[in-house]
TIDOLUM-666391 format. One record per atom (N, C-alpha, C, O, CB): residue in three letters; residue number from 0; atom name; x, y negated, z. Coordinates in pm, whole numbers, padded with zeros to 5 digits. Each point is the difference from the previous one (the first is absolute). Glycine has a CB too. Example, Ala and Ser with C-alpha at 12.3 -4.5 7.8 and 13.67 -1.06 7.14 Angstrom:
BEGIN
R type seq atom     px     py     pz
R  ALA   0    N  01319  00569  00780
R  ALA   0   CA -00089 -00119  00000
R  ALA   0    C  00090 -00120  00000
R  ALA   0    O  00104  00002  00066
R  ALA   0   CB -00293  00115  00059
R  SER   1    N  00154 -00222 -00197
R  SER   1   CA  00082 -00119  00006
R  SER   1    C -00077 -00109  00073
R  SER   1    O  00051 -00111  00017
R  SER   1   CB  00067  00174 -00232
END
This chain:
BEGIN
R type seq atom     px     py     pz
R  MET   0    N  09532 -10552  10362
R  MET   0   CA  00106 -00098 -00010
R  MET   0    C  00015 -00040 -00146
R  MET   0    O -00009  00083 -00091
R  MET   0   CB  00127  00013  00294
R  LYS   1    N -00094 -00224 -00224
R  LYS   1   CA  00019 -00052 -00135
R  LYS   1    C  00147 -00035 -00021
R  LYS   1    O  00059 -00074  00079
R  LYS   1   CB -00297 -00014 -00084
R  LEU   2    N  00296  00142 -00100
R  LEU   2   CA  00140 -00027 -00033
R  LEU   2    C  00009 -00073 -00133
R  LEU   2    O -00076  00028 -00093
R  LEU   2   CB  00149  00175  00221
R  GLN   3    N  00019 -00295 -00137
R  GLN   3   CA  00029 -00072 -00125
R  GLN   3    C  00149  00023 -00025
R  GLN   3    O  00085 -00051  00073
R  GLN   3   CB -00271 -00129 -00038
R  LEU   4    N  00217  00258 -00139
R  LEU   4   CA  00138  00039 -00025
R  LEU   4    C  00050 -00052 -00134
R  LEU   4    O -00072  00004 -00100
R  LEU   4   CB  00036  00198  00240
R  LYS   5    N  00159 -00250 -00143
R  LYS   5   CA  00067 -00042 -00124
R  LYS   5    C  00074  00121 -00055
R  LYS   5    O  00076  00064  00074
R  LYS   5   CB -00052 -00308  00005
R  VAL   6    N -00044  00276 -00206
R  VAL   6   CA  00064  00115 -00062
R  VAL   6    C  00072 -00048 -00126
R  VAL   6    O -00060 -00004 -00108
R  VAL   6   CB -00116  00166  00200
R  PRO   7    N  00304 -00199 -00080
R  PRO   7   CA  00074 -00062 -00111
R  PRO   7    C  00005  00082 -00129
R  PRO   7    O  00003 -00057 -00108
R  PRO   7   CB  00130 -00052  00281
R  ASN   8    N -00132  00243 -00163
R  ASN   8   CA  00013  00081 -00122
R  ASN   8    C -00133  00050 -00055
R  ASN   8    O -00001  00088 -00085
R  ASN   8   CB  00224 -00020  00167
R  MET   9    N -00335 -00121 -00036
R  MET   9   CA -00131  00034 -00055
R  MET   9    C -00025 -00087 -00122
R  MET   9    O -00001 -00123  00010
R  MET   9   CB -00088  00192  00219
R  SER  10    N  00069 -00006 -00345
R  SER  10   CA -00009 -00080 -00122
R  SER  10    C -00124  00025 -00085
R  SER  10    O -00023 -00074 -00096
R  SER  10   CB  00267  00074  00099
R  CYS  11    N -00324  00102  00029
R  CYS  11   CA -00115  00029 -00087
R  CYS  11    C -00110  00074  00076
R  CYS  11    O  00016  00034  00117
R  CYS  11   CB  00139 -00025 -00315
R  GLY  12    N -00263  00015  00129
R  GLY  12   CA -00112  00072  00060
R  GLY  12    C  00036  00142  00039
R  GLY  12    O -00054  00055  00095
R  GLY  12   CB -00099 -00195 -00230
R  GLY  13    N  00245  00201  00061
R  GLY  13   CA  00046  00134  00033
R  GLY  13    C  00070  00003  00135
R  GLY  13    O -00014  00094  00077
R  GLY  13   CB  00038 -00044 -00321
R  CYS  14    N  00053 -00157  00270
R  CYS  14   CA  00067 -00013  00130
R  CYS  14    C -00105 -00007  00111
R  CYS  14    O  00015  00065  00104
R  CYS  14   CB  00181 -00184 -00212
R  VAL  15    N -00299  00041  00087
R  VAL  15   CA -00107 -00015  00099
R  VAL  15    C -00065  00136  00027
R  VAL  15    O -00028  00034  00115
R  VAL  15   CB -00014 -00273 -00190
R  SER  16    N  00018  00317 -00031
R  SER  16   CA -00061  00133  00015
R  SER  16    C  00089  00092  00082
R  SER  16    O -00047  00071  00089
R  SER  16   CB -00069 -00100 -00308
R  THR  17    N  00246  00028  00189
R  THR  17   CA  00095  00084  00073
R  THR  17    C  00005 -00038  00147
R  THR  17    O -00001  00087  00087
R  THR  17   CB  00137 -00061 -00295
R  ILE  18    N -00132 -00156  00235
R  ILE  18   CA  00002 -00049  00138
R  ILE  18    C -00129  00038  00072
R  ILE  18    O  00004  00044  00115
R  ILE  18   CB  00145 -00235 -00184
R  THR  19    N -00261  00174  00002
R  THR  19   CA -00130  00033  00060
R  THR  19    C -00006  00147  00037
R  THR  19    O -00042  00035  00110
R  THR  19   CB -00067 -00216 -00244
R  GLU  20    N  00151  00269  00042
R  GLU  20   CA -00001  00144  00026
R  GLU  20    C  00090  00034  00119
R  GLU  20    O -00037  00082  00084
R  GLU  20   CB -00007 -00038 -00327
R  ALA  21    N  00160 -00108  00251
R  ALA  21   CA  00092  00026  00110
R  ALA  21    C -00063 -00041  00134
R  ALA  21    O  00010  00073  00098
R  ALA  21   CB  00185 -00108 -00253
R  ILE  22    N -00258 -00080  00158
R  ILE  22   CA -00063 -00048  00123
R  ILE  22    C -00116  00091  00040
R  ILE  22    O -00021  00025  00119
R  ILE  22   CB  00087 -00261 -00176
R  LYS  23    N -00141  00284 -00041
R  LYS  23   CA -00115  00088  00028
R  LYS  23    C  00044  00134  00059
R  LYS  23    O -00082  00067  00063
R  LYS  23   CB -00042 -00178 -00250
R  THR  24    N  00250  00152  00167
R  THR  24   CA  00047  00124  00063
R  THR  24    C  00016 -00020  00151
R  THR  24    O -00007  00097  00076
R  THR  24   CB  00126 -00032 -00289
R  VAL  25    N -00098 -00188  00255
R  VAL  25   CA  00015 -00032  00142
R  VAL  25    C -00136 -00033  00063
R  VAL  25    O -00029  00043  00112
R  VAL  25   CB  00261 -00130 -00156
R  ASP  26    N -00315  00013 -00029
R  ASP  26   CA -00133 -00040  00048
R  ASP  26    C -00097  00006 -00118
R  ASP  26    O -00006 -00091 -00082
R  ASP  26   CB  00105 -00059  00262
R  ALA  27    N -00173  00259 -00187
R  ALA  27   CA -00092  00023 -00112
R  ALA  27    C -00108 -00108 -00011
R  ALA  27    O -00057 -00021 -00107
R  ALA  27   CB  00100  00264  00131
R  ASN  28    N -00072 -00311  00087
R  ASN  28   CA -00104 -00102  00000
R  ASN  28    C  00053 -00142 -00017
R  ASN  28    O -00076 -00097  00010
R  ASN  28   CB -00055  00247  00135
R  ALA  29    N  00259 -00162 -00172
R  ALA  29   CA  00061 -00133 -00016
R  ALA  29    C -00057 -00070 -00123
R  ALA  29    O -00033  00064 -00100
R  ALA  29   CB  00244  00017  00212
R  THR  30    N -00221 -00212 -00102
R  THR  30   CA -00038 -00084 -00113
R  THR  30    C  00127 -00068 -00048
R  THR  30    O  00068 -00069  00076
R  THR  30   CB -00307  00032  00011
R  VAL  31    N  00271  00058 -00215
R  VAL  31   CA  00126 -00052 -00054
R  VAL  31    C -00030 -00088 -00121
R  VAL  31    O -00074  00039 -00090
R  VAL  31   CB  00199  00164  00171
R  GLN  32    N -00066 -00323 -00082
R  GLN  32   CA -00011 -00089 -00115
R  GLN  32    C  00140 -00049 -00033
R  GLN  32    O  00069 -00056  00084
R  GLN  32   CB -00306 -00016 -00023
R  GLY  33    N  00277  00096 -00186
R  GLY  33   CA  00132 -00043 -00043
R  GLY  33    C -00010 -00101 -00112
R  GLY  33    O -00091  00007 -00083
R  GLY  33   CB  00184  00212  00151
R  ASP  34    N -00001 -00313 -00071
R  ASP  34   CA  00005 -00102 -00105
R  ASP  34    C  00142 -00006 -00055
R  ASP  34    O  00088 -00060  00062
R  ASP  34   CB -00276 -00073  00047
R  PRO  35    N  00211  00193 -00227
R  PRO  35   CA  00134 -00001 -00059
R  PRO  35    C  00050 -00142 -00032
R  PRO  35    O  00120 -00023 -00001
R  PRO  35   CB -00170  00247 -00093
R  GLN  36    N -00041 -00317  00069
R  GLN  36   CA  00039 -00138 -00030
R  GLN  36    C  00070 -00066  00118
R  GLN  36    O  00105 -00063 -00016
R  GLN  36   CB -00298  00047 -00141
R  THR  37    N  00135  00032  00276
R  THR  37   CA  00057 -00062  00120
R  THR  37    C  00089  00097  00077
R  THR  37    O  00066 -00037  00098
R  THR  37   CB -00267 -00112 -00085
R  LYS  38    N  00203  00275 -00058
R  LYS  38   CA  00079  00107  00063
R  LYS  38    C -00038  00019  00146
R  LYS  38    O  00085  00019  00087
R  LYS  38   CB  00102 -00070 -00243
R  THR  39    N -00319  00046  00182
R  THR  39   CA -00049  00021  00136
R  THR  39    C -00098  00117  00004
R  THR  39    O -00071  00029 -00097
R  THR  39   CB  00102 -00273  00146
R  VAL  40    N -00032  00310  00066
R  VAL  40   CA -00095  00108  00026
R  VAL  40    C -00069 -00032  00131
R  VAL  40    O  00065 -00026  00102
R  VAL  40   CB  00076  00199 -00229
R  SER  41    N -00274 -00171  00125
R  SER  41   CA -00079 -00018  00121
R  SER  41    C -00056  00136  00039
R  SER  41    O -00056  00071 -00083
R  SER  41   CB -00004 -00312  00024
R  VAL  42    N  00077  00277  00185
R  VAL  42   CA -00045  00131  00048
R  VAL  42    C -00083 -00018  00126
R  VAL  42    O  00043 -00065  00095
R  VAL  42   CB  00160  00176 -00195
R  GLU  43    N -00321 -00053  00100
R  GLU  43   CA -00085  00006  00119
R  GLU  43    C  00008  00146  00044
R  GLU  43    O -00046  00089 -00071
R  GLU  43   CB -00114 -00282 -00001
R  THR  44    N  00219  00216  00191
R  THR  44   CA  00028  00138  00042
R  THR  44    C -00009  00018  00151
R  THR  44    O  00007 -00096  00076
R  THR  44   CB  00138  00119 -00275
R  GLN  45    N -00160  00102  00239
R  GLN  45   CA  00005  00036  00141
R  GLN  45    C  00139  00053  00035
R  GLN  45    O  00031  00020  00118
R  GLN  45   CB -00278  00033 -00120
R  SER  46    N  00331 -00030 -00099
R  SER  46   CA  00135  00050  00022
R  SER  46    C  00095 -00114  00037
R  SER  46    O -00032 -00117 -00018
R  SER  46   CB -00011  00305 -00145
R  SER  47    N  00159 -00151  00216
R  SER  47   CA  00098 -00101  00040
R  SER  47    C  00067 -00060 -00123
R  SER  47    O  00005  00061 -00106
R  SER  47   CB  00033  00060  00323
R  GLU  48    N  00013 -00241 -00199
R  GLU  48   CA  00073 -00067 -00108
R  GLU  48    C  00121  00083 -00042
R  GLU  48    O  00031  00010 -00119
R  GLU  48   CB -00107 -00234  00204
R  ALA  49    N  00143  00284  00012
R  ALA  49   CA  00118  00083 -00029
R  ALA  49    C -00037  00120 -00088
R  ALA  49    O  00074  00035 -00092
R  ALA  49   CB  00027 -00107  00311
R  ALA  50    N -00215  00134 -00190
R  ALA  50   CA -00044  00116 -00078
R  ALA  50    C -00034 -00040 -00144
R  ALA  50    O  00032  00074 -00094
R  ALA  50   CB -00121  00032  00305
R  ILE  51    N  00026 -00220 -00228
R  ILE  51   CA -00036 -00049 -00133
R  ILE  51    C  00127 -00032 -00079
R  ILE  51    O  00013  00040 -00116
R  ILE  51   CB -00230 -00134  00205
R  LYS  52    N  00310  00023 -00027
R  LYS  52   CA  00125 -00036 -00068
R  LYS  52    C  00081  00125 -00035
R  LYS  52    O  00062  00005 -00107
R  LYS  52   CB -00059 -00223  00231
R  ALA  53    N -00003  00317 -00036
R  ALA  53   CA  00073  00125 -00027
R  ALA  53    C -00060  00074 -00119
R  ALA  53    O  00073  00053 -00083
R  ALA  53   CB -00013 -00037  00327
R  ALA  54    N -00193 -00013 -00253
R  ALA  54   CA -00066  00067 -00112
R  ALA  54    C  00033 -00070 -00131
R  ALA  54    O  00021  00065 -00103
R  ALA  54   CB -00207  00008  00256
R  MET  55    N  00190 -00205 -00151
R  MET  55   CA  00034 -00078 -00120
R  MET  55    C  00146  00024 -00040
R  MET  55    O  00030  00018 -00118
R  MET  55   CB -00201 -00193  00182
R  ALA  56    N  00259  00175  00034
R  ALA  56   CA  00143  00019 -00027
R  ALA  56    C  00025  00138 -00060
R  ALA  56    O  00088  00017 -00084
R  ALA  56   CB -00032 -00172  00273
R  LYS  57    N -00134  00253 -00145
R  LYS  57   CA  00015  00137 -00047
R  LYS  57    C -00024  00011 -00152
R  LYS  57    O  00057  00087 -00066
R  LYS  57   CB -00130 -00007  00293
R  VAL  58    N -00012 -00168 -00281
R  VAL  58   CA -00026  00002 -00144
R  VAL  58    C  00073 -00111 -00074
R  VAL  58    O -00031 -00029 -00115
R  VAL  58   CB -00191  00128  00163
R  GLY  59    N  00321 -00161  00019
R  GLY  59   CA  00089 -00094 -00067
R  GLY  59    C -00034 -00148  00010
R  GLY  59    O  00057 -00082 -00072
R  GLY  59   CB -00017  00264 -00077
R  TYR  60    N -00132 -00218  00239
R  TYR  60   CA -00038 -00141  00016
R  TYR  60    C  00028 -00043  00143
R  TYR  60    O -00070  00041  00093
R  TYR  60   CB -00108 -00021 -00271
R  ARG  61    N  00279 -00102  00196
R  ARG  61   CA  00038 -00047  00134
R  ARG  61    C -00057 -00140  00024
R  ARG  61    O  00049 -00097 -00058
R  ARG  61   CB  00163  00238  00052
R  PRO  62    N -00313 -00152  00089
R  PRO  62   CA -00057 -00132  00028
R  PRO  62    C  00092 -00081  00092
R  PRO  62    O  00074  00055  00082
R  PRO  62   CB -00304  00041 -00110
R  ASN  63    N  00222 -00230  00013
R  ASN  63   CA  00076 -00088  00089
R  ASN  63    C -00083 -00030  00122
R  ASN  63    O  00044 -00072  00089
R  ASN  63   CB  00080 -00029 -00282
END
């Protein structure tokens, strides 16, 4: 499943790394691409959208 998420408080490459690590705890094989400029994260995953959003929220990033 491909997800396109808006993350208003993502501001730098460090944020992208933190988000990527959080998502990888849910799905180690997920492909994650983040863009701090547009504040979007694209995720290719086998996990549910709810699980991905919960992992992100756990590290302080709440996607819309």
